[in-house]
N, C-alpha and C positions, 0 to 999 in steps of 0.2 A: 341491788338498789341502784337506781340512777341518781346522782347528784343532782340537786336543784341549786340552780344559781339564778341570779337577778340578771337579765339582759337589759342593757339600758334602751330606752327609746330612741332610735334612730333619728326621728322627726322630732324637731323643736315644737314646744307648745304654739299653738296658733295665736295670732295677735289678740291684743285684747279688743274686744266689741264693747263699742259705746252705743248705748240707745239713746238716740236724739230725735226730738220734735220740733219742726220749723213752721214757721208761719207764712203764708202767703198773703199779705195784707194788701187788699185790692180796693181801687177807689176808682170809679168811673173806668177809664182803660190804664190805669197806672198801677204799678206795684212797689212797694216799699223794699229797697235794698239797702245793705248796710255794708261797710268796709271795715275788715279787721285793722287793728292799729299795727304801728310798724314794729312794735316790740312783742308781737304775739307771733306764735307759729303760724306759718303760711301768711305772713305778714301782707298786707295792703289788697289782698284777694277780697271779692265781694261775695257775700251769703245772704242768706234770708233770715230775719231774727229769730231766735229759739235757743235751744240748749239741752243739756244732758236730762233725761228723765231719770230722776231719784227713786230710789227702792219704795214701794208704796204708793207711786203716783201713777194716775193713768197718763197716757201721752197728751190728753186736753188739760189735765190738771197742771203738768210741767210746762206747757206751753203758756197758760195762762200766768203761772208764776214766773217765767222767764222774762215775757213781755213786760211786766211791771218792774222786774229788776233792771232789765237793760234800756227800757224806753220810757218806763212811767205810765205805760198805756194799760188801762183796762180792756180787755177784749172778750167777745163772744166768740167761741172756737166753732167753726163750721165743719164741713165733712173732710174728712181724709181724701186728698187728691191722689197721693200716689206715696208708696213706700220703696226705698232705694237701700241696698246694701253695697257699699264700695269698700274695696281693700286698698289702702295707700301704698304707694311703694316704700314708703319709709316703716312700713310693719303695722301702721294702725288700721282698724277697721271700724266703720260705723255704719249702723241701721238707722237710717232716715226717715221719720214719716211726716210729710207735709199735709198741712191743714190749711185751708181757705178760711180768711178772716174778713168778713165784710162789715163787721160792727166793732168799732173802737172807740173809747172815750178818754178825754184828758188829752193833753198837749204833749207831744214828742218831748222826752228830755233824753238826750244822748248822754247816757251814763257809762258806756264803754267801747263805743264804735270810734274809729278815725273820723268817720263822716257816715251819712246816711242820705239817700236821695229817692224820690218818686220818679219812676221813669216808665215810660210806655213800654208795653208788654214788647212789641216788635223791636225796641231797642235793647232788650237785654243781652243778645249776642254781643254787643259793642263791649261790654264790661267783662274783666277778667275774673271770672268765677271760680270758687273752689271745684276742684275735679269731681267730686261727687254730685254736685250740681248741674254739670254742662249738659246731661242728657234732658233733663229737667226744663233747663234753659230754652234748648232748641224747641222742644214741646210747647213750652208757652209761648215763645214767640211766633210760632206757627199758628197759634190760635186754638190748640189742642188743650183739654183738661179744665180751662176755665169758662 
């Protein structure tokens, strides 16, 4: 009879995967971008507003909630523009879904960001964005996707 023993898995568990929805809030030829605070991970990098999809939420529901929490905005979520999966060097991983938003109501109330700006699409590459967003930034600046 062979002896049975447990062999430890030589591969460590993969990074935790976070599911995130983000808004491409567009008005005319400008888009809203937000800068992380100095006390946050990946401090002072630029990103699009949005956040984690909670259990039981659709990406669109999560985005409506996040835009209210972060910016005090009510939004009509449009079509999904793209989906990106990115593995960060520090071990985290994110599955990002980007949705276009053409309709918002309410005045922007900056509740969590260092700052926000409306910028022209072709100016997006001038800003230091999160690594996961950089391919999208190039496409948006080149007039693709929107």
